[in-house]
N, CA, C and O of each residue as an XYZ file, in Angstrom:
748
protein
N     -25.463      9.196      7.327
C     -24.452      9.169      6.287
C     -24.548     10.478      5.506
O     -25.597     10.799      4.947
N     -23.452     11.229      5.471
C     -23.414     12.489      4.741
C     -22.916     12.253      3.317
O     -21.990     11.474      3.094
N     -23.533     12.927      2.372
C     -23.135     12.832      0.969
C     -21.747     13.446      0.795
O     -21.503     14.550      1.283
N     -20.831     12.751      0.107
C     -19.499     13.319     -0.087
C     -19.472     14.490     -1.067
O     -18.479     15.215     -1.141
N     -20.567     14.679     -1.824
C     -20.615     15.752     -2.819
C     -21.256     17.017     -2.265
O     -20.701     18.108     -2.400
N     -22.439     16.872     -1.633
C     -23.149     18.072     -1.168
C     -23.302     18.132      0.354
O     -23.829     19.110      0.885
N     -22.848     17.098      1.052
C     -22.894     17.014      2.502
C     -24.308     16.896      3.065
O     -24.513     17.102      4.261
N     -25.275     16.571      2.225
C     -26.646     16.340      2.682
C     -26.643     15.105      3.566
O     -25.895     14.161      3.308
N     -27.475     15.098      4.612
C     -27.361     14.025      5.604
C     -28.328     12.848      5.411
O     -28.526     12.070      6.344
N     -28.924     12.702      4.243
C     -29.837     11.581      4.039
C     -29.601     10.958      2.665
O     -29.355     11.655      1.681
N     -29.681      9.649      2.627
C     -29.488      8.933      1.366
C     -30.329      7.672      1.394
O     -30.821      7.251      2.440
N     -30.483      7.076      0.212
C     -31.177      5.783      0.162
C     -30.211      4.748     -0.404
O     -29.374      5.053     -1.253
N     -30.348      3.527      0.082
C     -29.495      2.432     -0.365
C     -30.100      1.827     -1.619
O     -31.259      1.411     -1.629
N     -29.293      1.783     -2.681
C     -29.745      1.230     -3.959
C     -29.373     -0.240     -4.071
O     -30.139     -1.045     -4.600
N     -28.178     -0.587     -3.564
C     -27.683     -1.955     -3.693
C     -26.780     -2.276     -2.515
O     -25.989     -1.433     -2.092
N     -26.891     -3.488     -1.982
C     -26.012     -3.962     -0.915
C     -25.419     -5.296     -1.320
O     -26.115     -6.165     -1.845
N     -24.129     -5.449     -1.073
C     -23.449     -6.715     -1.383
C     -22.430     -7.021     -0.315
O     -21.833     -6.126      0.282
N     -22.243     -8.316     -0.087
C     -21.191     -8.762      0.822
C     -19.853     -8.574      0.116
O     -19.729     -8.866     -1.073
N     -18.866     -8.093      0.836
C     -17.515     -8.001      0.283
C     -16.571     -8.673      1.265
O     -16.994     -9.126      2.329
N     -15.310     -8.737      0.916
C     -14.343     -9.455      1.730
C     -14.273     -8.914      3.148
O     -14.260     -9.690      4.104
N     -14.226     -7.598      3.300
C     -14.064     -7.028      4.628
C     -15.294     -6.294      5.140
O     -15.161     -5.382      5.957
N     -16.479     -6.661      4.689
C     -17.680     -6.020      5.207
C     -18.813     -6.035      4.205
O     -18.962     -6.976      3.426
N     -19.606     -4.984      4.234
C     -20.755     -4.850      3.339
C     -20.549     -3.619      2.464
O     -20.247     -2.533      2.959
N     -20.718     -3.807      1.159
C     -20.592     -2.712      0.192
C     -22.003     -2.216     -0.102
O     -22.874     -2.998     -0.482
N     -22.223     -0.923      0.074
C     -23.542     -0.353     -0.207
C     -23.413      0.757     -1.240
O     -22.564      1.640     -1.119
N     -24.256      0.700     -2.245
C     -24.353      1.754     -3.253
C     -25.490      2.654     -2.800
O     -26.608      2.186     -2.586
N     -25.210      3.941     -2.654
C     -26.198      4.889     -2.122
C     -26.478      6.004     -3.115
O     -25.662      6.302     -3.987
N     -27.650      6.616     -2.966
C     -28.017      7.785     -3.754
C     -28.435      8.881     -2.795
O     -29.294      8.680     -1.935
N     -27.811     10.055     -2.954
C     -28.107     11.198     -2.100
C     -29.512     11.705     -2.420
O     -29.872     11.847     -3.588
N     -30.296     11.974     -1.391
C     -31.645     12.502     -1.607
C     -31.623     14.001     -1.865
O     -32.640     14.573     -2.257
N     -30.476     14.648     -1.651
C     -30.338     16.078     -1.907
C     -29.928     16.362     -3.346
O     -30.637     17.062     -4.069
N     -28.781     15.819     -3.763
C     -28.264     16.132     -5.105
C     -28.452     14.977     -6.100
O     -28.147     15.123     -7.284
N     -28.948     13.848     -5.628
C     -29.240     12.661     -6.439
C     -28.011     12.015     -7.077
O     -28.144     11.243     -8.027
N     -26.819     12.320     -6.567
C     -25.604     11.660     -7.058
C     -25.401     10.367     -6.280
O     -25.883     10.221     -5.157
N     -24.677      9.428     -6.895
C     -24.465      8.123     -6.277
C     -23.034      7.980     -5.765
O     -22.096      8.540     -6.333
N     -22.889      7.229     -4.698
C     -21.579      6.945     -4.124
C     -21.624      5.597     -3.409
O     -22.700      5.056     -3.155
N     -20.457      5.066     -3.089
C     -20.351      3.750     -2.470
C     -19.789      3.884     -1.065
O     -18.866      4.663     -0.828
N     -20.350      3.117     -0.134
C     -19.825      3.057      1.225
C     -19.509      1.599      1.556
O     -20.102      0.680      0.991
N     -18.579      1.404      2.467
C     -18.227      0.071      2.947
C     -18.437      0.046      4.446
O     -17.978      0.935      5.163
N     -19.124     -0.961      4.911
C     -19.378     -1.094      6.339
C     -18.678     -2.342      6.839
O     -18.772     -3.412      6.237
N     -17.972     -2.188      7.953
C     -17.257     -3.300      8.566
C     -17.851     -3.562      9.932
O     -18.238     -2.634     10.642
N     -17.921     -4.824     10.295
C     -18.358     -5.171     11.632
C     -17.231     -4.802     12.578
O     -16.087     -5.217     12.393
N     -17.560     -4.030     13.577
C     -16.531     -3.611     14.511
C     -16.557     -4.553     15.701
O     -17.521     -4.609     16.463
N     -15.468     -5.285     15.831
C     -15.326     -6.138     16.999
C     -14.864     -5.253     18.145
O     -14.961     -4.029     18.063
N     -14.377     -5.846     19.181
C     -13.938     -5.017     20.306
C     -12.792     -4.097     19.873
O     -12.033     -4.409     18.956
N     -12.695     -2.993     20.537
C     -11.679     -1.999     20.186
C     -10.290     -2.506     20.568
O     -10.085     -3.038     21.659
N      -9.353     -2.333     19.660
C      -7.962     -2.662     19.938
C      -7.294     -1.434     20.529
O      -7.425     -0.334     19.991
N      -6.589     -1.609     21.615
C      -5.872     -0.517     22.251
C      -4.383     -0.735     21.998
O      -3.845     -1.813     22.255
N      -3.732      0.301     21.492
C      -2.302      0.246     21.214
C      -1.559      0.919     22.365
O      -1.873      2.044     22.752
N      -0.570      0.209     22.905
C       0.250      0.755     23.987
C       1.495      1.350     23.345
O       2.319      0.634     22.776
N       1.620      2.661     23.444
C       2.738      3.384     22.835
C       4.026      3.169     23.635
O       3.986      2.673     24.761
N       5.159      3.541     23.052
C       6.456      3.384     23.713
C       6.529      4.107     25.053
O       7.164      3.633     25.996
N       5.872      5.257     25.122
C       5.926      6.049     26.356
C       4.859      5.634     27.373
O       4.715      6.280     28.411
N       4.114      4.569     27.086
C       3.119      4.068     28.032
C       1.701      4.544     27.768
O       0.749      4.011     28.339
N       1.551      5.556     26.896
C       0.198      6.032     26.579
C      -0.577      4.930     25.872
O       0.001      4.054     25.228
N      -1.883      4.992     26.005
C      -2.757      4.044     25.323
C      -3.695      4.811     24.414
O      -4.266      5.831     24.798
N      -3.845      4.297     23.189
C      -4.813      4.910     22.277
C      -5.435      3.816     21.424
O      -4.853      2.752     21.216
N      -6.615      4.105     20.944
C      -7.330      3.134     20.119
C      -6.619      2.946     18.779
O      -6.106      3.903     18.199
N      -6.596      1.712     18.300
C      -5.968      1.416     17.014
C      -6.646      2.228     15.921
O      -7.872      2.254     15.815
N      -5.831      2.888     15.115
C      -6.348      3.690     14.020
C      -5.878      3.108     12.689
O      -4.703      3.193     12.332
N      -6.799      2.533     11.988
C      -6.518      1.962     10.676
C      -6.001      3.048      9.725
O      -5.085      2.807      8.939
N      -6.592      4.239      9.803
C      -6.191      5.354      8.940
C      -4.751      5.798      9.228
O      -4.010      6.153      8.312
N      -4.371      5.775     10.488
C      -3.020      6.170     10.863
C      -1.993      5.163     10.323
O      -0.935      5.550      9.826
N      -2.316      3.881     10.426
C      -1.443      2.840      9.892
C      -1.338      2.972      8.373
O      -0.247      2.882      7.811
N      -2.481      3.186      7.711
C      -2.499      3.327      6.250
C      -1.628      4.517      5.824
O      -0.854      4.419      4.871
N      -1.762      5.633      6.537
C      -1.004      6.842      6.188
C       0.502      6.619      6.346
O       1.282      7.083      5.514
N       0.917      5.920      7.393
C       2.352      5.706      7.594
C       2.929      4.760      6.545
O       4.052      4.960      6.083
N       2.177      3.744      6.170
C       2.647      2.830      5.125
C       2.640      3.542      3.770
O       3.567      3.374      2.977
N       1.609      4.326      3.504
C       1.524      5.066      2.239
C       2.672      6.058      2.107
O       3.205      6.251      1.014
N       3.052      6.683      3.203
C       4.171      7.637      3.173
C       5.472      6.920      2.823
O       6.288      7.446      2.066
N       5.664      5.725      3.370
C       6.867      4.945      3.063
C       6.870      4.477      1.608
O       7.930      4.330      1.000
N       5.686      4.245      1.060
C       5.561      3.736     -0.318
C       5.410      4.846     -1.361
O       5.197      4.562     -2.539
N       5.517      6.085     -0.941
C       5.314      7.211     -1.864
C       6.246      7.110     -3.071
O       7.443      6.859     -2.931
N       5.681      7.307     -4.242
C       6.399      7.323     -5.522
C       7.127      6.009     -5.823
O       8.163      6.007     -6.489
N       6.586      4.908     -5.336
C       7.130      3.587     -5.629
C       6.193      2.875     -6.607
O       4.983      3.099     -6.565
N       6.721      2.028     -7.480
C       5.892      1.348     -8.485
C       5.130      0.169     -7.887
O       5.524     -0.985     -8.059
N       4.042      0.464     -7.186
C       3.245     -0.595     -6.556
C       1.907     -0.737     -7.263
O       1.384      0.217     -7.840
N       1.368     -1.937     -7.209
C       0.050     -2.172     -7.785
C      -1.011     -1.489     -6.933
O      -0.837     -1.317     -5.727
N      -2.102     -1.107     -7.565
C      -3.214     -0.498     -6.861
C      -3.758     -1.473     -5.827
O      -3.942     -2.655     -6.119
N      -4.011     -0.987     -4.638
C      -4.583     -1.822     -3.590
C      -3.562     -2.533     -2.722
O      -3.939     -3.208     -1.764
N      -2.292     -2.402     -3.026
C      -1.255     -3.083     -2.251
C      -1.246     -2.603     -0.807
O      -1.149     -3.411      0.116
N      -1.345     -1.305     -0.610
C      -1.311     -0.745      0.740
C      -2.558     -1.159      1.509
O      -2.478     -1.524      2.682
N      -3.715     -1.102      0.846
C      -4.964     -1.502      1.502
C      -4.905     -2.960      1.953
O      -5.348     -3.300      3.050
N      -4.356     -3.810      1.098
C      -4.253     -5.231      1.442
C      -3.325     -5.420      2.634
O      -3.629     -6.205      3.533
N      -2.207     -4.719      2.656
C      -1.270     -4.828      3.779
C      -1.941     -4.387      5.080
O      -1.800     -5.050      6.107
N      -2.663     -3.279      5.040
C      -3.348     -2.778      6.231
C      -4.430     -3.760      6.672
O      -4.580     -4.017      7.867
N      -5.186     -4.311      5.721
C      -6.206     -5.310      6.060
C      -5.577     -6.524      6.724
O      -6.098     -7.034      7.716
N      -4.456     -6.987      6.178
C      -3.766     -8.149      6.745
C      -3.267     -7.878      8.159
O      -3.405     -8.718      9.048
N      -2.688     -6.703      8.358
C      -2.180     -6.350      9.686
C      -3.328     -6.269     10.681
O      -3.232     -6.785     11.795
N      -4.414     -5.621     10.276
C      -5.569     -5.495     11.169
C      -6.144     -6.867     11.514
O      -6.509     -7.116     12.663
N      -6.225     -7.755     10.528
C      -6.731     -9.114     10.773
C      -5.801     -9.870     11.719
O      -6.264    -10.563     12.625
N      -4.491     -9.737     11.511
C      -3.526    -10.410     12.392
C      -3.617     -9.882     13.819
O      -3.516    -10.655     14.772
N      -3.805     -8.585     13.975
C      -3.943     -8.007     15.312
C      -5.203     -8.530     16.002
O      -5.182     -8.833     17.195
N      -6.282     -8.634     15.258
C      -7.528     -9.153     15.807
C      -7.376    -10.622     16.186
O      -7.889    -11.066     17.213
N      -6.657    -11.378     15.335
C      -6.448    -12.805     15.588
C      -5.603    -13.064     16.832
O      -5.650    -14.160     17.390
N      -4.827    -12.066     17.276
C      -4.035    -12.249     18.485
C      -4.924    -12.469     19.709
O      -4.509    -13.079     20.695
N      -6.158    -11.959     19.626
C      -7.111    -12.178     20.705
C      -6.868    -11.341     21.952
O      -7.428    -11.622     23.012
N      -6.049    -10.333     21.830
C      -5.774     -9.457     22.974
C      -6.401     -8.099     22.716
O      -6.513     -7.665     21.570
N      -6.810     -7.434     23.784
C      -7.413     -6.112     23.614
C      -6.361     -5.009     23.639
O      -6.582     -3.929     23.092
N      -5.202     -5.276     24.279
C      -4.122     -4.300     24.323
C      -2.881     -4.886     23.664
O      -2.434     -5.979     24.012
N      -2.332     -4.142     22.708
C      -1.188     -4.615     21.931
C      -0.121     -3.528     21.921
O      -0.437     -2.362     21.682
N       1.140     -3.888     22.176
C       2.220     -2.889     22.117
C       2.394     -2.366     20.686
O       2.221     -3.115     19.725
N       2.727     -1.112     20.550
C       2.915     -0.512     19.226
C       4.054     -1.188     18.479
O       4.081     -1.177     17.248
N       5.000     -1.779     19.215
C       6.118     -2.466     18.561
C       5.635     -3.650     17.730
O       6.233     -3.964     16.700
N       4.568     -4.307     18.160
C       4.011     -5.435     17.402
C       3.448     -4.930     16.067
O       3.663     -5.544     15.023
N       2.739     -3.827     16.115
C       2.174     -3.237     14.894
C       3.296     -2.808     13.949
O       3.233     -3.064     12.746
N       4.316     -2.159     14.493
C       5.450     -1.702     13.688
C       6.183     -2.856     13.028
O       6.538     -2.777     11.852
N       6.413     -3.925     13.773
C       7.103     -5.091     13.205
C       6.259     -5.756     12.115
O       6.795     -6.203     11.100
N       4.946     -5.823     12.322
C       4.063     -6.389     11.291
C       4.120     -5.552     10.018
O       4.157     -6.090      8.911
N       4.125     -4.238     10.184
C       4.187     -3.349      9.019
C       5.507     -3.519      8.287
O       5.535     -3.575      7.057
N       6.608     -3.602      9.038
C       7.912     -3.769      8.391
C       8.016     -5.124      7.686
O       8.611     -5.226      6.613
N       7.443     -6.143      8.283
C       7.455     -7.473      7.654
C       6.731     -7.438      6.307
O       7.211     -8.006      5.326
N       5.576     -6.770      6.261
C       4.818     -6.667      5.007
C       5.585     -5.830      3.977
O       5.673     -6.196      2.805
N       6.140     -4.696      4.435
C       6.858     -3.808      3.524
C       8.113     -4.467      2.950
O       8.484     -4.198      1.808
N       8.758     -5.313      3.722
C       9.952     -6.001      3.234
C       9.588     -6.874      2.031
O      10.381     -7.011      1.099
N       8.387     -7.467      2.053
C       7.927     -8.311      0.943
C       7.409     -7.478     -0.227
O       7.538     -7.878     -1.384
N       6.827     -6.326      0.075
C       6.202     -5.496     -0.956
C       7.242     -4.689     -1.734
O       7.277     -4.730     -2.964
N       8.093     -3.953     -1.004
C       9.029     -3.039     -1.649
C      10.164     -2.724     -0.679
O       9.923     -2.214      0.416
N      11.393     -3.024     -1.075
C      12.534     -2.847     -0.173
C      12.831     -1.390      0.135
O      13.252     -1.067      1.245
N      12.621     -0.516     -0.819
C      12.866      0.911     -0.563
C      11.852      1.432      0.461
O      12.213      2.175      1.375
N      10.605      1.046      0.307
C       9.577      1.442      1.271
C       9.896      0.873      2.651
O       9.685      1.532      3.669
N      10.402     -0.346      2.672
C      10.794     -0.968      3.945
C      11.875     -0.132      4.642
O      11.766      0.155      5.834
N      12.913      0.255      3.899
C      13.998      1.053      4.486
C      13.470      2.398      4.968
O      13.858      2.869      6.038
N      12.591      3.017      4.190
C      12.013      4.307      4.609
C      11.264      4.145      5.939
O      11.454      4.925      6.873
N      10.413      3.119      6.001
C       9.615      2.892      7.204
C      10.518      2.557      8.389
O      10.343      3.089      9.485
N      11.487      1.668      8.157
C      12.390      1.245      9.227
C      13.216      2.414      9.761
O      13.475      2.491     10.962
N      13.630      3.321      8.880
C      14.455      4.448      9.332
C      13.680      5.347     10.293
O      14.268      5.922     11.209
N      12.396      5.473     10.098
C      11.579      6.278     11.013
C      11.195      5.456     12.238
O      11.302      5.931     13.368
N      10.749      4.224     12.011
C      10.259      3.386     13.102
C      11.372      3.034     14.095
O      11.177      3.106     15.308
N      12.530      2.654     13.570
C      13.636      2.249     14.440
C      14.505      3.421     14.878
O      15.438      3.243     15.660
N      14.207      4.606     14.383
C      14.909      5.834     14.767
C      16.425      5.662     14.688
O      17.128      5.783     15.692
N      16.913      5.381     13.490
C      18.350      5.216     13.300
C      19.073      6.461     13.792
O      18.749      7.578     13.388
N      20.045      6.266     14.658
C      20.777      7.386     15.249
C      21.988      7.791     14.417
O      22.424      8.941     14.471
N      22.539      6.836     13.638
C      23.716      7.147     12.849
C      23.695      6.366     11.535
O      22.868      5.477     11.334
N      24.602      6.712     10.670
C      24.650      6.116      9.333
C      25.058      4.640      9.387
O      24.679      3.860      8.513
N      25.827      4.256     10.410
C      26.276      2.868     10.531
C      25.086      1.932     10.777
O      25.015      0.847     10.200
N      24.166      2.354     11.626
C      22.978      1.550     11.901
C      22.137      1.409     10.631
O      21.619      0.333     10.330
N      22.014      2.490      9.912
C      21.282      2.497      8.641
C      21.953      1.534      7.658
O      21.285      0.760      6.972
N      23.279      1.598      7.604
C      24.048      0.749      6.696
C      23.888     -0.734      7.064
O      23.800     -1.581      6.175
N      23.851     -1.051      8.352
C      23.659     -2.439      8.791
C      22.302     -2.966      8.323
O      22.190     -4.113      7.892
N      21.294     -2.136      8.409
C      19.951     -2.549      7.978
C      19.938     -2.816      6.476
O      19.322     -3.783      6.029
N      20.601     -1.985      5.703
C      20.660     -2.184      4.250
C      21.450     -3.446      3.920
O      21.056     -4.204      3.033
N      22.568     -3.685      4.627
C      23.349     -4.902      4.394
C      22.524     -6.140      4.696
O      22.586     -7.120      3.953
N      21.757     -6.112      5.769
C      20.896     -7.246      6.112
C      19.853     -7.477      5.019
O      19.496     -8.613      4.708
N      19.379     -6.385      4.452
C      18.381     -6.482      3.388
C      18.982     -7.028      2.105
O      18.304     -7.716      1.342
N      20.243     -6.728      1.865
C      20.907     -7.165      0.637
C      21.629     -8.496      0.798
O      22.525     -8.814      0.015
N      21.251     -9.268      1.792
C      21.827    -10.598      1.982
C      21.715    -11.357      0.665
O      20.656    -11.325      0.038
N      22.783    -12.047      0.221
C      22.766    -12.694     -1.095
C      21.554    -13.595     -1.342
O      21.032    -13.621     -2.456
N      21.102    -14.323     -0.345
C      19.935    -15.191     -0.544
C      18.687    -14.359     -0.791
O      17.864    -14.709     -1.637
N      18.542    -13.272     -0.067
C      17.381    -12.409     -0.229
C      17.424    -11.637     -1.542
O      16.378    -11.401     -2.148
N      18.613    -11.240     -1.995
C      18.739    -10.444     -3.213
C      18.248    -11.216     -4.428
O      17.711    -10.625     -5.365
N      18.432    -12.558     -4.418
C      17.968    -13.371     -5.543
C      16.457    -13.501     -5.573
O      15.875    -13.747     -6.629
N      15.812    -13.337     -4.414
C      14.365    -13.483     -4.320
C      13.665    -12.140     -4.468
O      12.699    -11.873     -3.754
N      14.122    -11.303     -5.364
C      13.538     -9.973     -5.540
C      12.074    -10.114     -5.935
O      11.767    -10.836     -6.884
N      11.159     -9.446     -5.232
C       9.743     -9.549     -5.551
C       9.473     -9.165     -7.003
O      10.145     -8.304     -7.570
N       8.482     -9.817     -7.584
C       8.189     -9.583     -8.996
C       7.660     -8.180     -9.269
O       7.708     -7.713    -10.408
N       7.149     -7.491     -8.223
C       6.629     -6.143     -8.449
C       7.727     -5.094     -8.387
O       7.453     -3.908     -8.577
N       8.977     -5.508     -8.122
C      10.095     -4.579     -8.055
C      10.687     -4.388     -9.446
O      10.928     -5.364    -10.156
N      10.914     -3.189     -9.824
C      11.586     -2.904    -11.080
C      13.035     -2.580    -10.767
O      13.321     -1.797     -9.861
N      13.942     -3.177    -11.510
C      15.339     -2.833    -11.287
C      15.577     -1.439    -11.855
O      14.791     -0.942    -12.661
N      16.657     -0.822    -11.431
C      16.987      0.516    -11.902
C      17.132      0.527    -13.417
O      16.690      1.468    -14.076
N      17.751     -0.519    -13.978
C      17.948     -0.573    -15.426
C      16.618     -0.707    -16.168
O      16.434     -0.105    -17.226
N      15.685     -1.499    -15.613
C      14.377     -1.625    -16.253
C      13.661     -0.278    -16.288
O      13.059      0.088    -17.297
N      13.731      0.453    -15.181
C      13.078      1.758    -15.122
C      13.706      2.703    -16.131
O      12.997      3.433    -16.824
N      15.037      2.695    -16.220
C      15.735      3.575    -17.157
C      15.365      3.231    -18.598
O      15.169      4.129    -19.417
N      15.269      1.932    -18.917
C      14.901      1.524    -20.271
C      13.489      1.966    -20.610
O      13.221      2.400    -21.731
N      12.577      1.856    -19.636
C      11.190      2.247    -19.885
C      11.056      3.747    -20.071
O      10.171      4.204    -20.795
N      11.925      4.524    -19.423
C      11.848      5.978    -19.524
C      12.462      6.516    -20.808
O      12.190      7.657    -21.181
N      13.287      5.723    -21.497
C      13.941      6.171    -22.721
C      12.932      6.215    -23.865
O      12.123      5.298    -24.002
N      12.964      7.266    -24.691
C      12.064      7.304    -25.847
C      12.476      6.234    -26.848
O      13.663      5.996    -27.070
N      11.508      5.614    -27.430
C      11.766      4.554    -28.392
C      12.055      5.174    -29.755
O      11.351      6.081    -30.199
N      13.101      4.673    -30.413
C      13.469      5.161    -31.744
C      12.459      4.612    -32.749
O      12.051      3.455    -32.641
N      12.057      5.413    -33.711
C      11.105      4.915    -34.705
C      11.740      3.804    -35.532
O      12.925      3.849    -35.862
N      10.926      2.809    -35.857
C      11.427      1.681    -36.642
C      11.542      2.093    -38.102
O      10.693      2.810    -38.632
N      12.612      1.624    -38.742
C      12.830      1.946    -40.149
C      12.146      0.893    -41.008
O      12.201     -0.304    -40.727
N      11.515      1.366    -42.041
C      10.903      0.443    -42.994
C      11.945      0.076    -44.035
O      12.624      0.944    -44.583
N      12.064     -1.204    -44.300
C      13.094     -1.622    -45.232
C      12.532     -2.415    -46.401
O      12.977     -2.252    -47.537
N      11.607     -3.229    -46.140
C      11.156     -4.210    -47.115
C      10.718     -3.658    -48.455
O      11.269     -4.063    -49.479
N       9.780     -2.778    -48.496
C       9.184     -2.338    -49.743
C      10.129     -1.463    -50.570
O      10.225     -1.633    -51.786
N      10.820     -0.539    -49.925
C      11.697      0.378    -50.641
C      12.832     -0.398    -51.325
O      13.173     -0.103    -52.470
N      13.408     -1.366    -50.649
C      14.492     -2.144    -51.246
C      13.973     -2.943    -52.437
O      14.668     -3.088    -53.442
N      12.766     -3.452    -52.324
C      12.201     -4.235    -53.420
C      11.994     -3.348    -54.646
O      12.209     -3.788    -55.775
N      11.573     -2.087    -54.423
C      11.360     -1.153    -55.523
C      12.692     -0.784    -56.156
O      12.801     -0.752    -57.382
N      13.727     -0.498    -55.331
C      15.036     -0.142    -55.841
C      15.659     -1.293    -56.639
O      16.303     -1.064    -57.663
N      15.466     -2.520    -56.172
C      16.030     -3.688    -56.859
C      15.344     -3.891    -58.223
O      15.987     -4.317    -59.183
N      14.069     -3.592    -58.302
C      13.314     -3.779    -59.550
C      13.651     -2.676    -60.545
O      13.565     -2.904    -61.751
N      14.029     -1.502    -60.086
C      14.214     -0.334    -60.946
C      15.553     -0.161    -61.467
O      15.811      0.792    -62.201
């Protein structure tokens, strides 16, 4: 384990705890004596993703995280939302019990999660994943997303445009009325 601060290759474990997705270890670098945290996950068998062109590559959690994070860029999401989505997708892929999984399954799982998390992020991801060829296809996807039943079920983490605009407006200072009027009335 290399220290993230000085790159020294030796450390000692100060504390170990079980966490949801593995073991959390608090370490101290023997070179610079700074502390950092590592997470260890039990690696089951390797998942192989079958790409559209037939190539096979090992499932990359970091690659999935990066693509979802790119779709969610500059969106008002709670901290850890992307990590939770990636953890859920990885768990679902493992639960399938297959060693080789088509990339389309991973893409659909990601879009399903993004549709629940943030509709704008969903459209961003879908536009790249589904490779929309024209504006009509893009428009059909947006219309499907804005189905009246779905529009009423807007996720609680979504801010409407008006809410965002109200929050961005500077607040006018409150006027004090009580005491001055009482003084004027007495005088």
